[in-house]
N, C-alpha and C positions, 0 to 999 in steps of 0.2 A: 376835300381837305385831307381825308385819310390817305388817299393815293399819293398826295404830295409828301406826306410824312413818311410813308412806306418807301417811296422812291428815294427820299433823302437818306434813309437808313441804308438801303441797298447801295446807293452811290458811295456812301462812306465806307461800308464794309467791303465792297468790291474795289474800292479805290479808283473809281472812274465816275465821270459825270455825264456820260452819254446813254444812260439806261433809260429805256422807255417803259411805259406801263404794260406793254405787251411782250417785253423781253422775258425769256424763260430762264429761271434760276440756274438750271443745270446747263443750258447752252452758254451761259455767261461764265461757266467754270465753277459753279457753286458745288460745295462739298460739305461734309458734316461739320467741320470747324466753323465755316462761314455761317452755316445754318444755325448753329448754337449761338453765335454772337448776334445774329439777327433776331433770334427768339428772345434773347436777353434785352435787346434794344426795344422790341415791341412791348415787353413787360415794363421796362423802366420808363420809356418815353411816352408810350400810348396807354399804358395801364391795362393791357390785355395780354392774356396768355394764349399763345397760338401753339397748339400741339404739333409735334413733328409730322404726324400723318397728314394734317391739313396743309402743311408746307409742301409735301409731296403731291397731294391732290390738287393744289392750287399754286402752281409754280411761277405765276406772273404777279407783278405788282397789282394789276387790275383785279385779278382773282382773289389774292390774299386780302386786298383792301375791302372787297365786297364781303369776305368772310368776317373781317374785323368789324365792319359796320353792322353786319347781321348779329354779331355777338353783343355789340353795344346796345342794339335795339332790344334784344331779349332780356338784358340785365337792367335796362333803364327803369326808374321807378314809375 
């Protein structure tokens, strides 16, 4: 479920609908302005703050989704 949401955010911000879970943010042409918009969408739509360093370390939909899920698991009551 998280990967679908992350992928939808990426598709919207990159203005393309052919992004797969293994596509690399930087290979897609990602740069700082896109990254900031995606960070804002994560916070607004998914309720999770993803630090910029994590976006550099986990530059795919699959990797960042796993990070978001791990953060949700650690903050769950």
